[in-house]
C-alpha positions in Angstrom: -59.3 -100.9 -18.2 -56.5 -103.5 -18.6 -54.1 -103.7 -15.6 -50.5 -104.7 -16.1 -48.0 -106.1 -13.5 -45.9 -109.1 -12.5 -47.4 -112.4 -11.7 -45.9 -114.3 -8.8 -44.0 -116.7 -11.0 -42.5 -113.8 -13.0 -41.4 -112.1 -9.8 -39.8 -115.3 -8.4 -38.0 -116.0 -11.7 -36.7 -112.4 -11.8 -35.3 -112.8 -8.2 -33.7 -116.0 -9.0 -32.0 -114.6 -12.1 -30.8 -111.5 -10.2 -29.4 -113.7 -7.5 -27.5 -115.9 -9.9 -26.0 -112.8 -11.6 -25.1 -111.4 -8.2 -23.4 -114.6 -7.2 -21.4 -114.7 -10.4 -20.3 -111.1 -10.3 -19.3 -111.4 -6.6 -17.3 -114.6 -7.3 -15.5 -112.8 -10.1 -14.7 -109.9 -7.8 -13.6 -112.3 -5.1 -11.3 -114.0 -7.4 -9.8 -110.7 -8.5 -9.4 -109.5 -4.9 -7.8 -112.8 -3.8 -5.4 -112.6 -6.8 -4.4 -109.1 -5.8 -3.9 -110.0 -2.1 -1.8 -113.0 -3.0 0.4 -110.8 -5.4 0.9 -108.2 -2.6 1.8 -111.0 -0.1 4.3 -112.6 -2.6 6.0 -109.3 -3.4 6.3 -108.4 0.4 7.8 -111.8 1.1 10.2 -111.5 -1.8 11.1 -108.1 -0.6 11.8 -109.4 2.9 13.9 -112.2 1.5 15.9 -109.9 -0.7 16.5 -107.6 2.3 17.6 -110.5 4.5 19.9 -111.9 1.9 21.5 -108.6 1.2 21.9 -107.8 4.9 23.5 -111.2 5.6 25.8 -110.8 2.6 27.0 -107.3 3.5 27.8 -108.3 7.1 29.5 -111.6 6.2 31.7 -109.9 3.7 33.0 -107.7 6.5 33.7 -110.5 8.8 37.2 -111.2 10.1 38.8 -114.0 8.0 38.2 -117.5 9.4 35.8 -116.3 12.0 32.7 -118.0 10.5 31.1 -121.1 12.0 27.8 -122.9 11.4 25.9 -124.8 14.1 25.7 -128.6 13.9 22.1 -128.5 12.6 23.0 -125.9 10.0 20.4 -123.5 11.3 22.7 -120.8 12.7 25.6 -118.8 11.2 28.0 -117.0 13.6 30.8 -114.7 12.7 32.9 -111.7 14.0 32.6 -108.4 12.3 35.7 -106.3 11.7 35.8 -103.2 13.8 39.2 -102.0 12.7 42.0 -103.4 10.6 45.5 -102.4 9.6 49.1 -103.4 9.6 51.6 -103.8 12.4 55.4 -103.4 12.5 58.3 -103.6 14.9 56.7 -106.4 16.8 59.0 -108.8 18.4 56.2 -111.0 19.8 57.9 -110.8 23.2 56.2 -107.6 24.5 52.7 -106.4 24.9 53.3 -103.2 22.8 52.1 -103.4 19.2 52.9 -100.6 16.7 50.4 -100.3 14.0 49.3 -98.4 10.9 45.6 -97.7 10.7 43.8 -97.0 7.4 42.5 -93.4 7.3 38.7 -93.3 7.9 38.6 -96.6 9.9 36.7 -96.6 13.2 38.9 -96.3 16.3 39.7 -99.3 18.4 38.5 -99.0 22.0 39.9 -100.2 25.2 38.4 -103.6 25.9 38.2 -104.6 22.3 40.0 -107.8 21.2 42.9 -107.7 18.8 43.7 -110.7 16.7 46.5 -111.7 14.4 46.6 -114.6 11.9 43.3 -116.4 13.0 42.9 -119.8 11.5 39.7 -121.0 13.1 36.6 -119.6 14.8 37.7 -120.9 18.1 40.6 -118.3 18.0 38.1 -115.5 18.7 36.2 -116.6 21.8 37.4 -119.0 24.6 35.6 -122.4 24.6 35.1 -122.0 28.4 33.9 -118.8 30.0 36.6 -116.6 31.6 39.4 -118.6 29.9 40.8 -115.6 28.0 44.4 -116.8 28.2 43.4 -119.9 26.3 43.1 -117.8 23.2 46.5 -118.1 21.4 45.9 -115.6 18.7 44.0 -112.7 20.3 44.5 -110.3 23.3 42.5 -107.6 25.0 43.4 -103.9 24.3 44.4 -102.2 27.5 45.5 -98.9 26.1 45.5 -97.4 22.6 47.0 -94.3 20.9 47.2 -93.1 17.4 49.8 -95.6 16.2 50.0 -98.3 19.0 48.1 -100.7 21.1 49.1 -101.9 24.6 47.7 -105.5 25.1 46.9 -107.4 28.2 48.6 -110.7 28.1 50.3 -113.1 30.4 51.7 -115.2 27.5 55.2 -114.9 26.0 55.1 -114.8 23.1 51.8 -112.9 23.0 50.6 -114.7 19.8 51.2 -118.2 18.8 51.8 -117.2 15.2 52.1 -114.0 13.2 50.6 -112.9 9.9 52.8 -113.1 6.8 51.2 -109.9 5.6 51.6 -108.3 9.1 47.8 -107.7 9.3 45.8 -107.2 12.5 42.0 -107.0 13.2 40.1 -105.7 16.2 36.6 -106.8 17.2 34.2 -106.3 20.0 31.3 -108.6 19.3 30.0 -111.6 17.4 26.9 -111.8 15.3 24.5 -114.8 14.9 21.8 -115.3 12.2 19.4 -118.2 13.0 16.4 -119.8 11.5 14.2 -119.9 14.7 10.7 -121.3 14.4 9.2 -119.4 11.4 11.6 -116.5 11.6 15.1 -115.5 10.6 16.6 -113.6 13.5 19.8 -111.6 14.1 21.5 -111.6 17.5 24.7 -110.0 18.8 26.9 -110.6 21.8 29.2 -107.8 23.0 32.6 -109.2 24.2 33.6 -106.8 27.0 30.2 -106.6 28.8 29.0 -110.1 27.7 25.6 -108.4 27.0 23.3 -109.6 24.2 22.0 -107.1 21.7 18.3 -106.9 21.1 17.1 -109.6 18.8 15.9 -108.4 15.4 13.5 -110.4 13.1 14.9 -110.2 9.5 12.2 -112.3 7.8 9.0 -114.2 8.7 7.1 -117.3 7.4 10.3 -119.3 7.2 10.2 -123.0 6.6 12.9 -123.9 9.0 13.2 -127.5 8.0 14.1 -126.6 4.4 16.2 -123.5 5.3 19.9 -123.8 6.1 23.4 -122.3 6.3 26.4 -124.2 4.8 30.0 -123.2 5.1 32.9 -124.3 2.9 35.9 -123.3 5.0 38.7 -121.4 3.6 41.9 -123.0 2.4 45.3 -121.9 1.0 43.8 -122.0 -2.5 40.3 -120.6 -2.0 38.2 -118.2 0.1 35.5 -119.3 2.5 32.0 -119.7 0.9 28.7 -119.4 2.8 25.7 -121.0 1.1 22.4 -119.6 2.2 19.1 -121.4 1.5 15.9 -119.8 2.7 12.4 -121.1 2.0 9.4 -118.9 2.6 5.8 -119.9 2.5 2.5 -118.0 2.3 -1.1 -118.5 3.3 -1.9 -120.8 0.4 1.0 -123.1 1.3 3.0 -121.9 -1.7 6.8 -121.9 -1.1 9.5 -119.8 -2.6 13.2 -120.9 -2.3 16.0 -118.3 -2.2 19.6 -119.5 -2.6 22.6 -117.2 -2.3 26.4 -117.7 -2.0 28.6 -115.3 -0.1 32.4 -115.3 -0.6 34.6 -114.3 2.4 38.3 -113.6 1.8 40.7 -115.9 3.6 43.6 -113.4 4.1 44.3 -113.1 7.8 
């Protein structure tokens, strides 16, 4: 009776062929999996970048005119958000009583907030030296407030160095700073009255700090301020994506 089976050589050849096919299939699957993972990472990073850009844009557009400043290394952007705005009237600039008209629906100004009129520079909002509040020629602390008036704390006569041609006022209680720190884009806040820092929030990760920057074209009589944001994000394969965005800030104090 004839017996059939594999010889040793046939068995070895079969194992070699199966191993080669397995390696080829696994390499193909690995390539597909890597491509999928890279795509997911890119989409997530782009989503983070879009969110960060939109968040910065919305906050900067609601900044008090002429409150923006950029650090000397162009890695930090600081500004003062508007808490309340409106128009004043019957102000002789020789008293501490300011009669105002507040837009309906605007948030109320609180005692301890700062009120500013006709700011022309970021230094008008916070004193260059701690506890030197009287050095601020264009802002004053709110001592009392009612529906249509503010009582300001001031030792200066006149209270403000200059007035607004449009009779506008703004109130604020903090300043906001966005910074490229290490490999992250962070957001910080400093509350004026308590001098307490808000919790730092991470807006985006995997930032190339060297290539990322904030640039500010200051406002003039003929144009509004322009903030140019450049953010470069890398991934695990050392690929980089650059996001550039311009934000316009009105210059009407």
